[in-house]
Backbone as ProteinMPNN parsed JSONL, in Angstrom:
{"seq_chain_A": "MTSELHERALIEEAAKKSGLIWVRGAGSPAARALWHVWHEGAVCLVGGGPGEQPLEGLVDGGSAEVTVRSKDKGGRLVTFPATVSELPAGSAEWEAAVAELKGKRLNAPDGEQMPARWARECRVLRLAPAGSSVPLPDSSLAQAPVATAATTRRPVPAGLPKLLVKRRKGR", "coords_chain_A": {"N_chain_A": [[125.872, 152.019, 53.7], [126.72, 152.554, 56.31], [124.894, 150.989, 57.704], [125.7, 148.407, 56.945], [128.218, 148.309, 58.174], [127.449, 148.483, 60.849], [126.055, 146.054, 61.089], [128.144, 144.203, 60.601], [129.761, 144.809, 62.796], [128.048, 144.077, 64.889], [127.771, 141.309, 64.405], [130.459, 140.472, 64.706], [131.081, 141.276, 67.382], [129.13, 139.867, 68.855], [129.802, 137.202, 68.174], [132.39, 137.034, 69.193], [131.974, 137.188, 71.937], [130.267, 135.102, 72.568], [130.388, 131.699, 73.427], [129.269, 129.669, 72.075], [127.665, 128.708, 69.118], [124.955, 128.351, 66.764], [124.767, 126.327, 64.003], [123.721, 125.742, 60.727], [124.203, 123.795, 58.065], [124.119, 123.94, 54.453], [121.392, 122.254, 53.2], [121.081, 120.785, 55.53], [118.783, 119.551, 57.937], [118.409, 120.66, 60.487], [119.766, 123.041, 62.83], [122.945, 122.906, 64.497], [124.521, 122.969, 67.661], [127.644, 124.423, 68.195], [130.987, 124.827, 69.405], [133.323, 127.531, 69.119], [135.703, 129.94, 67.755], [136.238, 133.428, 67.204], [138.047, 134.638, 64.612], [140.133, 136.686, 62.81], [138.027, 138.01, 61.3], [136.1, 136.009, 60.892], [134.183, 133.087, 61.833], [135.715, 130.357, 63.356], [135.993, 126.85, 63.332], [136.578, 123.587, 64.69], [136.52, 120.119, 64.059], [134.803, 117.039, 63.277], [136.338, 114.8, 63.575], [137.33, 111.881, 65.559], [136.09, 112.134, 68.845], [135.646, 114.843, 68.668], [133.579, 117.717, 67.842], [130.75, 117.174, 65.676], [130.625, 117.968, 62.184], [128.653, 117.863, 60.201], [127.159, 118.494, 57.035], [128.581, 120.785, 56.502], [130.547, 121.908, 54.057], [133.499, 122.437, 52.13], [133.553, 125.433, 50.373], [130.848, 125.609, 50.427], [127.707, 126.794, 51.833], [126.355, 128.226, 54.864], [124.144, 128.749, 57.647], [124.423, 130.825, 60.336], [123.745, 131.213, 63.721], [124.023, 133.334, 66.397], [124.19, 133.306, 69.862], [123.267, 134.919, 72.95], [125.624, 135.237, 75.529], [125.056, 135.505, 78.254], [122.207, 135.296, 78.637], [121.403, 133.439, 76.753], [119.74, 133.817, 74.602], [118.77, 134.332, 71.148], [120.817, 136.4, 69.183], [121.8, 137.319, 66.656], [121.475, 136.273, 63.269], [123.164, 135.041, 60.493], [124.142, 134.599, 57.031], [126.779, 132.468, 55.881], [129.911, 131.791, 54.279], [131.519, 128.766, 53.755], [134.78, 127.616, 54.293], [137.393, 125.292, 54.068], [140.307, 125.053, 55.922], [143.538, 124.316, 54.818], [145.486, 121.802, 56.34], [148.366, 122.656, 58.152], [148.886, 124.999, 56.759], [149.533, 128.577, 56.842], [147.24, 130.027, 57.575], [145.753, 127.97, 58.755], [147.422, 127.269, 60.931], [147.309, 129.668, 62.444], [144.555, 129.813, 63.055], [144.23, 127.403, 64.494], [145.871, 127.893, 66.691], [144.313, 129.755, 68.074], [141.959, 128.248, 68.476], [142.897, 126.131, 70.031], [143.324, 127.241, 72.535], [140.728, 127.545, 73.436], [139.58, 125.044, 73.564], [138.014, 122.823, 75.605], [138.632, 120.332, 78.089], [140.376, 118.628, 76.629], [141.669, 115.535, 75.535], [144.322, 115.089, 74.91], [146.046, 117.29, 75.269], [148.931, 119.04, 74.606], [149.47, 117.679, 72.238], [147.285, 117.982, 70.709], [146.973, 119.793, 68.363], [148.429, 118.334, 66.394], [146.92, 116.009, 66.232], [144.517, 117.104, 65.341], [145.352, 117.923, 62.813], [145.772, 115.441, 61.567], [143.281, 114.042, 61.85], [140.992, 115.7, 61.854], [138.892, 118.452, 60.715], [139.417, 121.871, 60.025], [137.447, 124.605, 59.909], [136.428, 127.644, 58.345], [134.067, 130.088, 58.718], [132.916, 132.575, 57.035], [131.201, 135.652, 57.268], [128.614, 136.327, 54.933], [126.891, 138.467, 53.231], [123.878, 140.2, 54.327], [122.466, 140.226, 57.664], [119.965, 137.899, 58.805], [116.54, 138.534, 59.377], [115.255, 138.37, 62.735], [113.207, 135.661, 63.802], [109.637, 135.483, 64.491], [108.648, 133.384, 65.959], [109.708, 130.726, 68.245], [111.228, 128.713, 67.069], [111.785, 126.289, 68.202], [112.588, 122.825, 68.431], [111.635, 119.405, 68.555], [113.395, 117.144, 70.695], [115.93, 114.859, 69.506], [115.069, 111.498, 69.001], [115.867, 109.049, 71.426], [117.246, 106.291, 73.288], [118.352, 106.825, 75.662], [118.014, 107.914, 79.038], [117.255, 109.957, 81.878], [115.472, 109.944, 83.861], [114.162, 108.035, 86.348], [112.278, 105.813, 88.485], [112.204, 106.727, 91.941], [114.195, 104.998, 94.282], [112.64, 102.848, 96.68], [113.585, 102.89, 99.358], [115.02, 105.257, 99.59], [113.848, 107.843, 100.457], [113.545, 107.365, 103.275], [116.176, 106.899, 104.018], [117.342, 109.396, 103.497], [115.979, 111.011, 105.364], [116.883, 109.908, 107.808], [119.596, 110.568, 107.603], [119.543, 113.348, 107.773], [118.594, 113.708, 110.396], [120.71, 112.745, 111.875], [122.598, 114.733, 111.836]], "CA_chain_A": [[127.216, 151.648, 54.123], [126.758, 152.562, 57.768], [124.125, 149.837, 58.148], [126.568, 147.229, 56.775], [129.246, 148.359, 59.221], [126.797, 148.143, 62.111], [125.794, 144.615, 61.063], [129.431, 143.505, 60.779], [130.188, 145.015, 64.18], [127.177, 143.252, 65.727], [128.155, 139.911, 64.2], [131.775, 140.244, 65.302], [131.027, 141.387, 68.842], [128.339, 138.753, 69.375], [130.559, 135.95, 68.007], [133.543, 137.052, 70.104], [131.557, 137.01, 73.33], [129.538, 133.852, 72.757], [131.207, 130.497, 73.277], [128.477, 128.655, 71.389], [126.843, 129.189, 68.01], [124.133, 127.34, 66.115], [125.133, 126.324, 62.587], [122.97, 124.838, 59.857], [124.811, 123.711, 56.744], [123.188, 123.854, 53.33], [120.796, 120.927, 53.094], [120.871, 120.172, 56.839], [117.427, 119.821, 58.407], [118.384, 121.418, 61.738], [121.026, 123.653, 63.256], [123.681, 122.167, 65.53], [125.308, 123.817, 68.547], [129.076, 124.188, 68.038], [131.876, 125.805, 70.019], [134.048, 128.219, 68.056], [136.401, 131.184, 68.066], [136.199, 134.447, 66.158], [139.445, 134.887, 64.258], [140.37, 137.404, 61.559], [136.82, 138.307, 60.554], [135.243, 134.856, 60.613], [134.044, 132.052, 62.849], [136.546, 129.183, 63.076], [135.53, 125.632, 63.998], [137.337, 122.361, 64.469], [135.7, 118.947, 64.352], [134.712, 116.016, 62.251], [137.171, 113.652, 63.897], [136.948, 111.174, 66.788], [136.148, 112.922, 70.07], [135.41, 116.267, 68.401], [132.204, 118.018, 67.436], [130.422, 116.799, 64.295], [130.486, 119.093, 61.258], [127.856, 117.405, 59.068], [126.519, 119.518, 56.235], [129.495, 121.897, 56.244], [131.502, 121.477, 53.039], [134.348, 123.49, 51.583], [132.913, 126.149, 49.28], [129.402, 125.628, 50.634], [127.167, 127.892, 52.634], [125.773, 127.845, 56.145], [123.448, 129.796, 58.372], [124.999, 130.874, 61.68], [122.989, 131.978, 64.707], [124.843, 133.604, 67.58], [123.351, 133.49, 71.044], [123.791, 135.743, 74.036], [126.344, 134.413, 76.495], [124.445, 135.555, 79.581], [120.804, 134.855, 78.65], [121.224, 132.322, 75.836], [118.798, 134.157, 73.543], [119.296, 134.575, 69.806], [121.192, 137.794, 68.943], [121.894, 137.611, 65.228], [121.621, 135.14, 62.357], [123.748, 135.531, 59.247], [124.649, 133.586, 56.104], [128.24, 132.383, 55.879], [130.582, 130.957, 53.297], [132.369, 127.799, 54.442], [136.029, 127.222, 53.631], [138.216, 124.401, 54.881], [141.699, 125.491, 55.921], [144.44, 123.174, 54.629], [146.345, 121.531, 57.495], [149.755, 123.088, 58.023], [149.007, 126.317, 56.134], [149.662, 129.676, 57.799], [145.884, 130.295, 58.081], [145.398, 126.857, 59.629], [148.215, 127.411, 62.16], [146.781, 130.794, 63.215], [143.242, 129.431, 63.569], [144.415, 126.344, 65.489], [146.41, 128.522, 67.905], [143.164, 130.334, 68.774], [141.05, 127.166, 68.867], [143.534, 125.326, 71.067], [143.098, 127.901, 73.818], [139.31, 127.467, 73.815], [139.147, 123.641, 73.632], [137.914, 122.348, 76.979], [138.711, 118.891, 78.359], [141.059, 117.901, 75.562], [142.311, 114.346, 76.085], [145.738, 114.966, 74.567], [146.809, 118.492, 75.588], [149.832, 119.66, 73.627], [149.458, 116.923, 70.982], [146.003, 118.235, 70.07], [147.082, 120.285, 66.98], [148.879, 117.26, 65.503], [145.754, 115.133, 66.039], [143.588, 117.826, 64.478], [145.889, 117.892, 61.444], [145.586, 114.094, 61.032], [141.944, 113.448, 61.919], [139.883, 116.647, 61.908], [138.82, 119.546, 59.746], [139.305, 123.214, 60.578], [136.618, 125.357, 58.971], [136.274, 129.094, 58.522], [132.751, 130.51, 58.27], [132.987, 134.021, 56.858], [129.897, 136.261, 56.992], [128.368, 136.593, 53.511], [125.582, 139.101, 53.085], [123.307, 140.838, 55.507], [121.881, 139.318, 58.647], [118.6, 137.439, 58.587], [115.674, 139.064, 60.446], [114.923, 137.41, 63.777], [111.851, 135.137, 63.61], [108.641, 135.776, 65.524], [108.453, 132.181, 66.775], [110.906, 130.246, 68.942], [111.923, 127.719, 66.236], [112.134, 125.126, 69.018], [112.344, 121.544, 67.794], [111.602, 118.266, 69.473], [114.7, 116.483, 70.789], [116.13, 113.658, 68.717], [114.656, 110.301, 69.739], [116.985, 108.289, 71.965], [116.906, 105.356, 74.367], [118.961, 107.344, 76.888], [117.068, 108.574, 79.934], [117.781, 110.329, 83.195], [114.365, 109.848, 84.811], [113.798, 106.686, 86.801], [111.581, 105.898, 89.778], [113.049, 106.86, 93.132], [114.2, 103.753, 95.052], [111.703, 102.896, 97.809], [114.242, 103.187, 100.629], [115.761, 106.523, 99.557], [113.327, 108.884, 101.357], [113.854, 107.035, 104.669], [117.613, 107.079, 104.184], [117.624, 110.821, 103.55], [115.46, 111.537, 106.63], [117.817, 109.459, 108.846], [120.842, 111.302, 107.438], [119.307, 114.707, 108.281], [118.456, 113.65, 111.853], [122.011, 112.445, 112.449], [123.464, 115.93, 111.818]], "C_chain_A": [[127.313, 151.566, 55.648], [126.009, 151.361, 58.333], [124.944, 148.549, 58.044], [127.629, 147.179, 57.862], [128.658, 148.002, 60.576], [126.516, 146.649, 62.192], [127.068, 143.822, 61.301], [129.911, 143.622, 62.213], [129.352, 144.158, 65.134], [127.569, 141.785, 65.624], [129.477, 139.616, 64.904], [131.718, 140.267, 66.825], [130.253, 140.231, 69.455], [129.126, 137.447, 69.301], [131.768, 135.895, 68.935], [133.132, 136.708, 71.524], [130.866, 135.682, 73.593], [130.472, 132.664, 72.553], [130.518, 129.413, 72.466], [127.66, 129.319, 70.294], [126.015, 128.029, 67.488], [124.394, 127.441, 64.624], [124.29, 125.295, 61.848], [123.597, 124.906, 58.484], [123.747, 123.625, 55.666], [122.677, 122.42, 53.221], [120.591, 120.225, 54.424], [119.476, 120.516, 57.342], [117.377, 120.709, 59.652], [119.763, 121.998, 62.029], [121.633, 122.829, 64.38], [124.501, 123.165, 66.348], [126.783, 123.438, 68.436], [129.88, 125.237, 68.801], [132.789, 126.346, 68.931], [134.959, 129.297, 68.626], [136.17, 132.145, 66.904], [137.64, 134.804, 65.873], [139.523, 135.528, 62.88], [139.111, 137.521, 60.696], [135.911, 137.141, 60.232], [135.183, 133.933, 61.832], [134.93, 130.889, 62.431], [136.087, 128.03, 63.953], [136.52, 124.509, 63.761], [136.429, 121.194, 64.825], [135.752, 117.937, 63.237], [135.554, 114.787, 62.521], [136.704, 112.99, 65.179], [137.111, 112.076, 68.015], [135.927, 114.412, 69.88], [133.989, 116.475, 67.911], [131.95, 117.641, 65.983], [130.202, 118.037, 63.432], [129.699, 118.686, 60.019], [127.212, 118.591, 58.353], [127.392, 120.72, 55.928], [130.59, 121.42, 55.296], [132.263, 122.684, 52.514], [133.673, 124.122, 50.367], [131.403, 126.243, 49.41], [128.957, 126.838, 51.432], [126.566, 127.332, 53.912], [125.019, 129.042, 56.713], [123.918, 129.714, 59.82], [124.116, 131.739, 62.563], [123.844, 132.098, 65.957], [123.906, 133.904, 68.736], [124.046, 134.397, 72.052], [124.458, 134.837, 75.059], [125.64, 134.393, 77.855], [123.018, 135.013, 79.619], [120.535, 133.669, 77.726], [120.264, 132.601, 74.699], [119.501, 134.448, 72.228], [119.59, 136.068, 69.632], [121.171, 138.16, 67.466], [122.053, 136.308, 64.454], [122.128, 135.688, 61.04], [124.165, 134.376, 58.347], [126.17, 133.617, 56.112], [128.72, 131.486, 54.748], [131.568, 130.067, 54.036], [133.627, 127.554, 53.624], [136.836, 126.371, 54.6], [139.666, 124.851, 54.768], [142.612, 124.277, 55.768], [145.381, 123.017, 55.828], [147.775, 121.95, 57.201], [149.931, 124.447, 57.37], [149.103, 127.39, 57.219], [148.301, 130.024, 58.404], [145.46, 129.229, 59.085], [146.117, 126.996, 60.972], [147.665, 128.526, 63.048], [145.429, 130.447, 63.833], [143.366, 128.383, 64.675], [144.992, 126.91, 66.787], [145.291, 129.139, 68.731], [142.237, 129.237, 69.307], [141.611, 126.355, 70.034], [143.294, 125.92, 72.449], [141.666, 127.794, 74.317], [138.806, 126.038, 73.977], [139.181, 123.171, 75.069], [138.023, 120.832, 77.034], [139.341, 118.09, 77.23], [141.795, 116.705, 76.156], [143.817, 114.309, 75.869], [146.571, 116.235, 74.705], [147.624, 119.058, 74.445], [149.878, 118.934, 72.282], [148.172, 117.172, 70.174], [146.14, 118.781, 68.645], [147.534, 119.209, 65.987], [147.728, 116.297, 65.214], [144.728, 115.807, 65.133], [144.053, 117.794, 63.026], [145.642, 116.533, 60.791], [144.13, 113.72, 60.847], [140.77, 114.401, 61.762], [139.923, 117.654, 60.765], [138.733, 120.857, 60.51], [138.59, 124.05, 59.523], [136.568, 126.825, 59.358], [134.935, 129.474, 57.923], [132.737, 132.032, 58.229], [131.601, 134.583, 56.57], [129.77, 136.629, 55.516], [126.974, 137.181, 53.366], [125.077, 139.652, 54.393], [122.639, 139.822, 56.418], [120.417, 139.04, 58.325], [117.733, 138.031, 59.704], [115.346, 137.978, 61.466], [113.477, 136.956, 63.613], [110.924, 135.539, 64.76], [108.44, 134.593, 66.46], [109.777, 131.729, 67.373], [111.781, 129.333, 68.094], [112.368, 126.501, 67.023], [111.763, 123.849, 68.269], [112.333, 120.453, 68.853], [112.985, 117.625, 69.524], [114.748, 115.233, 69.915], [115.773, 112.455, 69.579], [115.879, 109.504, 70.181], [116.498, 107.348, 73.066], [117.475, 105.839, 75.699], [117.909, 108.064, 77.722], [117.754, 108.939, 81.238], [116.701, 110.217, 84.252], [114.058, 108.389, 85.11], [113.044, 106.813, 88.119], [112.583, 105.978, 90.933], [113.024, 105.528, 93.873], [113.362, 103.896, 96.32], [112.376, 103.31, 99.117], [114.927, 104.539, 100.683], [115.163, 107.597, 100.461], [113.65, 108.62, 102.822], [115.331, 107.259, 104.956], [117.961, 108.553, 104.309], [117.138, 111.445, 104.846], [116.413, 111.154, 107.774], [119.106, 110.276, 108.785], [120.687, 112.723, 108.0], [119.228, 114.73, 109.804], [119.795, 113.431, 112.529], [122.918, 113.667, 112.519], [123.252, 116.81, 112.973]], "O_chain_A": [[127.905, 150.639, 56.2], [126.436, 150.776, 59.328], [124.896, 147.702, 58.936], [127.907, 146.112, 58.41], [129.29, 147.299, 61.365], [126.713, 146.038, 63.242], [127.085, 142.885, 62.099], [130.41, 142.654, 62.787], [129.888, 143.578, 66.078], [127.685, 141.097, 66.638], [129.594, 138.62, 65.617], [132.252, 139.372, 67.481], [130.675, 139.672, 70.467], [129.123, 136.667, 70.254], [132.131, 134.821, 69.413], [133.86, 136.014, 72.235], [130.877, 135.189, 74.721], [131.256, 132.641, 71.604], [131.102, 128.364, 72.197], [127.04, 130.361, 70.51], [126.332, 126.866, 67.737], [124.259, 128.516, 64.04], [124.16, 124.146, 62.271], [123.539, 125.936, 57.813], [122.601, 123.274, 55.945], [123.469, 121.48, 53.158], [119.979, 119.157, 54.454], [119.029, 121.653, 57.192], [116.402, 121.434, 59.851], [120.781, 121.509, 61.539], [120.926, 122.144, 65.12], [125.099, 124.089, 65.798], [127.134, 122.265, 68.567], [129.496, 126.406, 68.838], [133.005, 125.678, 67.92], [134.979, 129.533, 69.834], [135.936, 131.726, 65.77], [138.375, 135.222, 66.767], [139.031, 134.97, 61.899], [139.124, 137.177, 59.514], [135.032, 137.267, 59.38], [136.022, 133.999, 62.73], [134.901, 130.476, 61.271], [135.826, 128.196, 65.145], [137.217, 124.487, 62.746], [135.658, 121.271, 65.781], [136.625, 117.975, 62.37], [135.488, 113.819, 61.763], [135.779, 113.481, 65.825], [138.153, 112.705, 68.194], [136.014, 115.172, 70.844], [133.282, 115.516, 67.602], [132.842, 117.774, 65.145], [129.656, 119.037, 63.898], [130.026, 119.107, 58.91], [126.781, 119.558, 58.982], [126.983, 121.594, 55.163], [131.453, 120.629, 55.677], [131.742, 123.798, 52.461], [133.271, 123.419, 49.44], [130.748, 126.888, 48.592], [129.723, 127.772, 51.671], [126.304, 126.135, 54.028], [125.233, 130.186, 56.31], [123.823, 128.663, 60.454], [123.777, 132.865, 62.199], [124.324, 131.104, 66.503], [122.949, 134.666, 68.597], [125.258, 134.605, 71.997], [123.918, 133.79, 75.414], [125.634, 133.365, 78.532], [122.662, 134.322, 80.574], [119.539, 132.966, 77.901], [119.992, 131.706, 73.899], [120.689, 134.77, 72.205], [118.729, 136.908, 69.897], [120.601, 139.178, 67.073], [122.685, 135.364, 64.927], [121.6, 136.672, 60.522], [124.502, 133.297, 58.833], [126.776, 134.667, 56.325], [128.032, 130.557, 54.324], [132.361, 130.547, 54.846], [133.56, 127.314, 52.418], [136.949, 126.682, 55.786], [140.193, 125.011, 53.667], [142.475, 123.307, 56.514], [145.997, 123.986, 56.272], [148.325, 121.641, 56.144], [151.027, 125.006, 57.419], [148.789, 127.132, 58.381], [148.205, 130.287, 59.603], [144.883, 129.537, 60.128], [145.499, 126.858, 62.027], [147.564, 128.359, 64.264], [145.182, 130.75, 65.0], [142.673, 128.472, 65.688], [144.636, 126.448, 67.872], [145.313, 129.057, 69.959], [141.788, 129.297, 70.452], [140.865, 125.944, 70.922], [143.085, 125.19, 73.418], [141.422, 127.939, 75.514], [137.701, 125.838, 74.482], [140.243, 123.121, 75.688], [137.559, 120.134, 76.133], [138.884, 116.991, 76.915], [142.474, 116.843, 77.174], [144.522, 113.579, 76.565], [147.727, 116.24, 74.281], [147.075, 119.502, 73.437], [150.289, 119.524, 71.283], [148.005, 116.628, 69.083], [145.46, 118.263, 67.76], [147.059, 119.185, 64.852], [147.577, 115.825, 64.088], [144.14, 115.164, 64.263], [143.239, 117.654, 62.113], [145.336, 116.467, 59.6], [143.76, 113.149, 59.821], [139.645, 113.946, 61.554], [140.86, 117.692, 59.968], [138.049, 120.94, 61.53], [139.062, 124.188, 58.394], [136.653, 127.19, 60.531], [134.686, 129.212, 56.746], [132.568, 132.693, 59.254], [130.89, 134.052, 55.717], [130.699, 137.175, 54.921], [125.985, 136.448, 53.378], [125.747, 139.585, 55.424], [122.296, 138.715, 56.003], [119.737, 139.829, 57.67], [118.148, 138.031, 60.863], [115.179, 136.811, 61.111], [112.606, 137.774, 63.316], [111.375, 135.887, 65.851], [108.098, 134.778, 67.628], [110.833, 132.274, 67.053], [112.97, 129.193, 68.379], [113.234, 125.754, 66.569], [110.754, 123.798, 67.566], [112.952, 120.582, 69.91], [113.675, 117.566, 68.506], [113.715, 114.629, 69.626], [116.134, 112.4, 70.754], [116.814, 109.309, 69.405], [115.466, 107.588, 73.693], [117.115, 105.314, 76.753], [117.027, 108.736, 77.187], [118.723, 108.297, 81.644], [116.99, 110.38, 85.438], [113.732, 107.613, 84.211], [113.165, 107.831, 88.8], [113.655, 105.376, 90.895], [111.947, 104.969, 94.082], [113.376, 104.948, 96.96], [111.766, 104.027, 99.91], [115.384, 104.937, 101.755], [115.922, 108.232, 101.194], [113.996, 109.551, 103.549], [115.691, 107.755, 106.024], [118.788, 108.923, 105.142], [117.808, 112.325, 105.388], [116.717, 111.993, 108.622], [119.649, 110.638, 109.828], [121.607, 113.239, 108.635], [119.731, 115.656, 110.439], [119.997, 113.891, 113.653], [123.931, 113.625, 113.216], [123.907, 117.846, 113.088]]}, "name": "protein", "num_of_chains": 1, "seq": "MTSELHERALIEEAAKKSGLIWVRGAGSPAARALWHVWHEGAVCLVGGGPGEQPLEGLVDGGSAEVTVRSKDKGGRLVTFPATVSELPAGSAEWEAAVAELKGKRLNAPDGEQMPARWARECRVLRLAPAGSSVPLPDSSLAQAPVATAATTRRPVPAGLPKLLVKRRKGR"}
């Protein structure tokens, strides 16, 4: 019993302090980084709509694996199984979760109209811990990035080094 309480306390404290969790829905090949809030004993997420985080693989009544990272170092702290439930828009649970989520949503394009947009276009999910935590792996579990045409590395323009030297001399 004491071990269960310690696990629950670890999960809750880690999830409260971390602004980012890794979630892998049942049948998903890889975990996805998602922002969240800890509310009333569970992780709450919003997404699935335009401009919000994707929630692929997370279905009402399904299961997920949640990994919480350290806020300061970014390392894995705890991984636990969770039961996924979708909160019905407009319900008391939904309103309470959205009030918490609204305060944590950064760079929202619509400010005060955000909850109404979430009700129309998004899903609010609750991921409640289900069972004991999963032992931490010995390996890093690092995966290769998804293939993309986007790039940030290009050759330096030929005139840039000369321009930078001139700028330094002028100071």
